Each structure stands twice: as structure tokens, then as C-alpha cells.
C-alpha positions in Angstrom: -10.1 -64.4 -39.5 -9.0 -61.5 -41.5 -5.4 -60.2 -41.9 -5.7 -57.4 -39.1 -6.6 -60.3 -36.6 -3.7 -62.2 -37.7 -1.4 -59.5 -37.2 -2.7 -58.6 -33.9 -2.6 -62.0 -32.7 1.0 -62.5 -34.0 2.2 -59.0 -32.2 0.6 -60.2 -29.0 2.7 -63.3 -29.4 5.9 -61.5 -30.0 5.0 -59.1 -27.0 4.8 -62.0 -24.6 7.9 -63.4 -25.8 9.7 -60.3 -25.5 8.3 -59.8 -21.9 9.5 -63.4 -21.1 12.9 -62.8 -22.4 13.1 -59.4 -20.6 12.0 -61.1 -17.4 14.6 -63.8 -17.6 17.4 -61.1 -17.6 16.5 -60.0 -14.3 18.0 -61.7 -11.4 16.2 -63.5 -8.8 15.8 -61.5 -5.2 17.9 -64.2 -3.6 20.9 -63.4 -6.0 20.8 -59.8 -4.9 21.4 -60.3 -1.2 25.0 -61.3 0.0 25.2 -64.9 0.6 27.8 -64.9 3.3 27.8 -62.7 6.4 30.8 -61.0 7.3 31.5 -61.7 11.0 33.1 -59.1 13.2 34.4 -61.3 15.9 35.5 -64.9 16.8 36.4 -66.8 20.1 40.1 -67.8 19.8 42.7 -69.2 22.5 45.3 -66.8 23.6 48.7 -68.6 23.8 51.9 -67.2 25.4 54.7 -66.4 23.0 57.7 -64.2 23.2 56.4 -61.1 20.8 56.6 -57.7 21.8 54.1 -56.8 24.5 52.2 -54.4 22.2 51.8 -57.1 19.3 50.0 -60.3 18.8 50.7 -62.9 16.0 47.7 -64.2 14.1 47.0 -66.3 11.1 46.3 -64.2 7.8 43.3 -66.2 7.1 41.7 -65.4 10.5 42.8 -61.6 9.8 41.0 -61.5 6.4 38.1 -63.3 7.8 37.5 -60.7 10.3 38.8 -57.8 8.1 41.8 -57.0 10.4 44.6 -55.0 8.8 47.1 -53.7 11.4 45.3 -53.5 14.7 42.9 -55.6 16.7 41.1 -55.9 20.2 41.3 -59.0 22.2 38.5 -59.1 24.9 38.9 -61.5 27.9 36.0 -62.6 29.8 34.2 -59.5 28.8 36.1 -57.7 31.6 39.6 -57.2 30.2 40.1 -55.1 26.6 43.5 -55.0 25.0 44.7 -53.2 21.8 47.5 -54.7 19.9 49.2 -54.3 16.6 48.9 -57.3 14.4 51.7 -59.5 13.0 50.5 -62.0 10.3 52.1 -65.5 10.4 51.1 -68.7 8.5 52.4 -71.1 11.3 49.9 -69.8 13.9 46.7 -71.9 14.0 43.6 -70.2 12.8 41.8 -70.6 16.2 44.9 -69.2 18.3 46.7 -66.0 18.8 50.1 -65.5 20.3 50.6 -62.7 22.9 53.8 -61.7 25.0 53.7 -64.0 28.0 55.2 -61.2 30.3 52.4 -58.7 29.4 49.8 -61.3 29.8 50.9 -62.5 33.1 51.0 -58.9 34.5 47.4 -58.5 33.3 46.1 -61.9 34.8 45.6 -63.7 31.5 46.6 -67.3 31.7 48.2 -69.3 28.8 45.5 -71.1 26.6 42.7 -68.6 27.7 39.6 -68.2 25.7 39.2 -64.6 24.4 37.3 -62.8 21.7 39.2 -61.1 18.9 37.6 -58.2 17.2 38.8 -55.9 14.4 39.5 -52.1 15.2 
């Protein structure tokens, strides 16, 4: 082999190494997609409490999971839909919501009913 052929061969090896190092920098397609889906609603239990009629009390972890800031909808059996102001409380279980007992009784919702909670 002549010197020119040696140079060309070494340049090709360098180019291959450069391309491999550049490709290693690019993340795989799976890394570009978000791994966790953000849920928009969740089934919960509505429990009677002595809160104000226009307020519900929920767990802060549930609120952050659903993206609830200050208002939320509660839908019961797909027929009754209520908009409430949200109060966050660590003492409330994650799968429960505390609502005013008089307001719920007037609207035909019993204690420990299953409902869906959604952010505004």
C-alpha cells in the first residue's frame, strides 16, 4: 500500500468513529416520549363532612395527580355534575373526597357514593 492509500484508510476509520460517537449522543426514540400519562379523572368515594356547601376537601397528592389547583368537578353516575372549590388536607384518604352533608343530601347523593373527580 502506498502512503496515500494508508491515509485514506485511516481517514475512513476516523470518520466511522466520529459518526458512531455522534450517533451515541442522540437519544433513542423511546426516551423522547413521556413515560407517564397524565390522568384527567379518577373514581373516588364521596363522604359526608361539615365543610362549606361550595367546598370539597381532598388529599394534596390526589390534587397534584389530577392537576387540580382551586376548583374541581365531581360527577356522580354520569347524571349529576357539581363544581366545587377545593381545600387540600393531608388527613383525607387519597381515594376519598369530603363534601358538605346537607348539600349532598339535598342533591340526592348518599354517603360513600362512587363519583368521578376532574380538574376544571
